[in-house]
C-alpha positions in Angstrom: -16.3 -30.1 4.3 -19.6 -29.8 2.6 -19.9 -31.5 -0.8 -21.8 -28.5 -2.0 -18.4 -26.6 -2.0 -16.7 -26.3 -5.2 -13.4 -27.7 -5.6 -11.3 -24.5 -6.3 -13.1 -23.1 -3.2 -12.2 -26.1 -1.0 -8.6 -26.0 -2.1 -8.4 -22.4 -0.8 -10.0 -23.3 2.4 -7.5 -25.6 2.8 -4.6 -23.2 2.2 -5.8 -21.0 4.6 -8.2 -18.4 2.9 -11.1 -17.0 4.7 -14.2 -17.6 2.7 -17.6 -16.5 4.1 -20.3 -18.9 3.0 -18.0 -21.0 0.6 -20.9 -22.8 -0.7 -21.9 -19.3 -2.6 -18.1 -18.8 -4.1 -17.2 -20.0 -7.6 -13.7 -20.6 -8.6 -13.1 -21.7 -12.2 -10.9 -24.5 -12.9 -8.4 -22.5 -14.9 -7.5 -20.2 -12.0 -3.9 -21.1 -10.8 -4.4 -21.3 -7.2 -0.5 -21.4 -6.8 -0.6 -17.5 -7.4 -3.4 -16.9 -5.3 -2.2 -16.1 -1.6 -3.6 -18.2 1.4 -4.4 -15.1 3.6 -6.9 -13.4 1.5 -10.7 -12.9 2.4 -13.6 -13.8 -0.1 -17.0 -12.7 0.6 -20.4 -14.6 -0.4 -21.3 -14.9 -4.0 -17.8 -14.0 -5.7 -16.8 -15.4 -8.8 -13.2 -15.9 -9.7 -11.9 -16.6 -13.1 -9.3 -16.8 -15.6 -5.8 -18.3 -16.2 -4.1 -14.7 -15.7 -5.8 -14.2 -12.3 -3.4 -13.6 -9.5 -4.6 -12.4 -6.1 -1.8 -11.1 -3.5 -1.7 -11.4 0.3 -4.3 -9.5 2.3 -6.5 -8.7 -0.4 -10.2 -8.6 0.4 -13.1 -9.4 -2.3 -16.9 -8.7 -2.4 -17.3 -7.2 1.2 -20.3 -4.7 0.1 -21.5 -7.2 -2.7 -20.8 -9.8 -5.0 -17.6 -9.7 -7.2 -16.8 -11.1 -10.8 -13.1 -11.0 -11.1 -11.8 -12.3 -14.2 -8.0 -12.5 -15.8 -7.0 -9.8 -13.2 -3.8 -9.3 -11.2 -4.3 -8.0 -7.8 -1.3 -7.0 -5.5 -1.2 -7.0 -1.8 -3.8 -5.5 0.2 -6.3 -4.8 -2.7 -9.8 -4.3 -1.8 -12.6 -4.7 -4.6 -15.7 -4.5 -2.9 -18.1 -5.6 -5.6 -18.9 -5.6 -9.1 -17.3 -6.8 -12.3 -13.6 -6.4 -13.0 -12.0 -8.0 -15.9 -8.4 -7.7 -17.6 -7.1 -5.3 -15.2 -4.3 -4.7 -13.0 -4.5 -3.7 -9.3 -1.1 -2.7 -7.6 -0.7 -3.1 -3.5 -3.3 -1.4 -1.2 -5.4 0.2 -4.4 -9.2 -0.3 -4.1 -12.6 0.0 -5.8 -16.0 0.4 -4.1 -19.1 -1.7 -4.6 -20.8 -1.6 -8.2 -17.3 -1.2 -9.8 -17.1 -2.0 -13.6 -13.6 -2.2 -14.6 -13.0 -3.2 -18.1 -9.5 -4.5 -19.8 -6.6 -2.4 -20.1 -7.0 -0.4 -16.8 -3.9 -0.2 -14.4 -4.6 1.1 -10.8 -1.2 1.9 -9.2 -0.5 1.6 -5.3 -3.1 3.3 -3.3 -5.2 4.8 -6.1 -8.9 4.1 -5.5 -12.6 4.4 -6.5 -15.8 4.9 -4.5 -18.9 3.1 -5.6 -20.1 2.7 -9.1 -17.3 3.7 -11.0 -16.6 2.6 -14.7 -13.1 2.4 -16.0 -11.6 1.2 -19.4 -8.2 1.6 -20.8 -7.6 3.8 -17.7 -4.5 4.2 -15.9 -4.3 5.7 -12.2 -1.0 6.7 -10.9 -0.4 6.0 -7.2 -2.9 7.9 -4.6 -5.2 9.2 -7.2 -8.6 9.1 -5.9 -11.9 8.6 -7.7 -15.2 9.7 -6.1 -18.7 7.8 -6.6 -20.7 7.6 -9.7 -18.1 8.0 -12.3 -17.3 7.1 -15.9 -13.5 7.8 -16.6 -12.5 5.6 -19.8 -9.5 6.1 -21.9 -7.6 8.4 -19.6 -4.3 8.5 -17.6 -4.2 10.6 -14.3 -1.4 11.4 -12.0 -0.4 13.8 -9.3 0.1 13.9 -5.6 2.5 12.7 -3.2 0.5 10.6 -0.7 -2.9 9.5 0.5 -3.3 12.7 2.1 -2.1 14.9 -0.5 -3.8 13.1 -3.7 -5.3 13.8 -7.2 -8.9 13.4 -7.0 -11.8 13.2 -9.3 -15.4 14.2 -7.9 -18.3 12.3 -7.8 -20.9 12.2 -10.9 -17.8 13.0 -13.1 -17.5 11.8 -17.0 -14.7 11.8 -19.3 -16.4 12.1 -22.6 -14.6 9.9 -25.2 -16.9 9.3 -28.0 -17.5 12.2 -30.4 -20.4 13.0 -32.8 -18.1 11.9 -35.6 -18.3 8.3 -34.0 -14.5 8.3 -33.2 -12.6 7.7 -30.0 -9.3 9.5 -31.0 -10.1 11.2 -27.5 -7.5 10.1 -24.8 -7.1 12.7 -21.9 -3.8 13.0 -20.0 -4.5 14.5 -16.3 -0.8 15.5 -15.4 1.8 13.3 -17.2 4.2 10.1 -16.8 7.8 11.7 -16.6 6.8 13.8 -13.5 3.9 11.9 -12.1 6.0 8.8 -11.7 8.3 10.6 -9.3 5.3 11.2 -6.8 6.4 14.7 -6.2 4.1 16.9 -8.2 0.9 19.2 -7.0 -2.3 17.2 -7.2 -4.9 17.8 -9.7 -8.6 18.3 -8.7 -11.7 17.7 -10.9 -14.7 18.8 -9.4 -17.9 16.7 -8.9 -20.7 16.9 -11.6 -18.6 18.0 -14.3 -16.6 16.4 -17.0 -13.7 16.6 -19.7 -14.3 16.4 -23.4 -11.2 14.5 -24.5 -8.6 14.7 -25.9 -7.5 17.0 -23.3 -4.2 17.9 -21.3 -4.2 19.2 -17.9 -1.1 20.3 -15.9 -0.2 19.3 -12.4 -2.0 21.7 -9.8 -4.9 22.1 -12.1 -8.4 22.7 -10.4 -11.6 22.4 -12.5 -14.4 23.7 -10.2 -17.5 21.5 -9.5 -20.0 21.5 -12.5 -17.9 22.5 -15.1 -17.2 20.6 -18.4 -13.7 21.3 -19.5 -13.2 21.4 -23.2 -9.6 22.9 -23.4 -5.9 22.3 -22.4 -4.8 23.9 -19.4 -0.9 23.1 -19.2 0.2 25.8 -16.8 0.5 24.5 -13.1 -2.1 26.0 -10.4 -4.8 27.2 -12.3 -8.3 27.2 -12.1 -10.0 26.2 -15.3 -13.6 27.2 -16.2 -15.8 26.0 -18.9 -16.0 27.6 -22.4 -19.4 29.0 -22.6 -21.7 27.7 -24.9 -24.8 29.2 -26.5 -28.1 28.8 -24.3 -30.4 28.9 -27.1 -30.6 28.3 -30.7 -29.4 25.8 -33.3 -26.8 26.1 -36.3 -26.0 23.8 -39.0 -23.7 20.9 -38.2 -22.4 18.0 -40.2 -21.0 15.1 -37.9 -19.1 13.8 -41.2 -17.0 16.8 -41.6 -13.9 17.8 -39.1 -12.2 21.0 -38.9 -8.5 21.7 -38.0 -7.3 18.2 -36.4 -4.0 19.6 -35.5 -4.3 19.4 -31.6 -6.5 16.1 -31.8 -3.4 14.6 -33.5 -0.8 16.2 -31.3 -2.8 15.2 -27.9 -2.7 11.7 -29.3 0.6 11.2 -29.9 1.7 13.0 -26.8 -0.6 10.5 -25.0 1.2 7.6 -26.9 4.3 9.1 -25.8 3.3 9.0 -22.2 2.3 5.3 -22.6 5.7 4.6 -23.9 7.4 6.3 -21.4 5.2 4.4 -18.6 6.5 1.4 -20.7 10.0 2.1 -20.2 9.4 2.8 -16.5 7.9 -0.7 -16.3 10.7 -2.4 -18.3 13.6 -0.9 -16.5 12.6 0.6 -13.3 9.6 -1.3 -11.8 11.3 -4.6 -11.7 13.8 -3.3 -9.0 11.4 -3.1 -6.5 9.4 -6.3 -7.4 11.4 -9.1 -5.5 11.3 -12.4 -6.8 7.9 -13.7 -5.5 5.8 -15.2 -8.3 2.6 -13.1 -7.3 4.6 -9.9 -7.3 6.5 -10.8 -10.7 2.9 -11.5 -12.4 1.6 -8.1 -11.2 4.5 -6.3 -13.0 3.9 -8.4 -16.1 0.1 -7.8 -15.7 0.9 -4.1 -15.7 3.2 -4.5 -18.8 0.3 -6.2 -20.7 -2.0 -3.5 -19.8 0.1 -0.9 -21.4 0.6 -3.0 -24.5 -3.3 -3.1 -24.6 -3.7 0.6 -24.2 -0.9 1.2 -27.1 -2.8 -1.0 -29.5 -6.1 0.5 -28.6 -4.8 4.1 -29.2 -3.4 3.1 -32.7 -6.4 1.1 -33.5 -8.8 4.4 -32.5 -6.4 6.5 -35.1 -6.6 4.1 -37.7 -10.4 4.7 -37.6 -9.7 8.5 -37.1 -8.0 8.5 -40.4 -10.7 6.7 -42.3 -13.1 9.3 -40.9 -10.6 12.0 -41.6 -10.5 10.5 -45.4 -14.4 10.8 -45.4 -14.2 14.5 -44.2 -11.7 15.4 -46.9 -14.0 13.9 -49.7 -16.9 15.8 -48.6 -14.9 19.1 -48.2 -13.5 18.7 -51.8 -17.1 18.0 -53.2 -18.4 21.2 -51.5 -15.6 23.1 -53.3 -13.5 23.9 -50.1 -10.3 25.7 -51.2 -7.2 23.7 -51.4 -5.7 26.2 -49.0 -8.4 26.0 -46.3 -6.5 25.0 -42.8 -9.1 22.3 -42.6 -8.1 20.6 -45.6 -4.4 21.1 -44.9 -4.5 19.5 -41.8 -6.5 16.7 -42.6 -4.5 15.8 -45.8 -1.3 16.2 -43.7 -2.6 13.7 -41.2 -3.9 11.2 -43.9 -0.5 11.3 -45.6 1.7 11.1 -42.4 -0.3 8.9 -40.1 1.4 5.5 -41.6 4.9 7.0 -40.9 3.8 8.0 -37.3 2.3 4.8 -36.6 5.6 2.7 -37.6 7.5 5.1 -35.5 5.4 4.8 -32.2 5.1 1.0 -32.6 8.9 0.6 -32.9 10.8 -0.1 -29.8 13.1 2.3 -28.3 16.9 2.0 -29.1 18.6 0.3 -26.2 20.9 3.2 -25.7 18.0 5.9 -25.6 18.8 8.5 -22.7 20.8 5.7 -21.3 22.7 7.9 -19.2 19.7 9.6 -17.2 17.9 6.3 -17.2 20.8 4.2 -15.6 21.3 7.0 -12.9 17.7 6.3 -11.8 18.0 2.7 -12.1 21.3 2.6 -9.9 19.8 4.7 -7.2 16.6 2.3 -7.1 19.0 -0.5 -6.9 20.4 0.4 -4.0 20.2 -1.9 -1.0 19.2 0.9 1.4 16.0 1.6 -0.6 12.9 0.9 1.2 10.9 -2.1 -0.3 7.2 -0.5 -0.7 7.3 1.4 -4.2 6.0 4.7 -3.2 8.5 4.9 -0.4 11.3 4.0 -2.6 10.5 6.8 -4.9 10.2 9.2 -2.3 13.8 8.2 -1.0 15.3 9.0 -4.4 17.1 12.3 -4.4 16.0 15.6 -6.3 19.0 15.2 -8.6 18.0 11.5 -9.4 14.4 12.3 -10.0 15.3 15.1 -12.4 17.4 12.5 -14.1 14.1 10.4 -14.3 12.2 13.2 -15.7 14.7 14.0 -18.6 14.8 10.1 -19.5 11.0 9.7 -19.6 10.4 13.3 -21.1 12.7 12.3 -24.2 10.4 9.2 -24.7 7.4 11.5 -24.9 9.1 14.2 -27.0 10.3 11.7 -29.6 6.5 10.7 -30.2 5.1 14.2 -30.0 7.7 15.4 -32.6 6.6 13.1 -35.4 3.9 15.7 -36.1 4.8 18.7 -38.0 1.6 20.2 -39.7 
């Protein structure tokens, strides 16, 4: 074996990995090669780094261009075709095309995928969700669909607008939801290409946003085509980026998003381990997913902390201008400033052990059946409608617990 081959690469070759042009592949010393399956394929120019990195059987890295993989967990059959991927978790048979830029806090579940030049951060894609090319979809959770043939999709050249003129990121968007989305039995959602969402937005299952539309409003009823809100084509009006209006919808959507993250955490704490098995790579992937959810929760709380500071400045400006104390703008902003510390404490407090225990345990008992399929999407599809409804009730109760914290 050539002395120019790096030692970690040489060890993987001895384990049985297929490594094309091994002289060009870098595997850092902190990678635990016991958590890298032997039957993977690494194409030229790839760099694999980080003590948290895990790579499951049958995964293929860098087949279209070099890939840098850093502190990520990959399940079985994952295909990352090129780019930079860091601090993220990819479950079985998920994939990303070349030019991917996947930043920390992203969780890509089974058979979810992106084409080339996709940018993600703090993004959660439930099974089967498909992203086209040239997409920036940060700070969002998307669900919907029942299979790879019947999946939620984001068209090419799509943007989730997650930064406001107020310079805040209290903008997470919920496309579908967790309580119903995890059951893999909901109509798909379609976001047409060359369009966008202005967060924070919530969309119901079965929603269609036509190509070229920028969606600025919630659409929660199933089976709707949602068109953009018309804006003036010419002219200018006074605008102060330091002043907010009524913040009620922003706060409510953020709390509902946090509730969905808590529901997904409960799903990973209780349900997901039942389909994992004891293989260290599988266990590490589930643990990686849990870590992603903690990161997402912390990020959203941090962004709301900053939002509170911005809102405080807005109140000071409005008061200095002589805004009436009865103004809905001031009422909603002051209400949030006062309520946020208590809301923050509540969303960060773990759920009681007995929360929705009856519905939760009905789901766990069904998932524990020895007759359940081993592949997670098949295991969910095998659940009876009654068990799936129990799961909906369990997880929706968690979401409602968070959303009920705001009473403007």
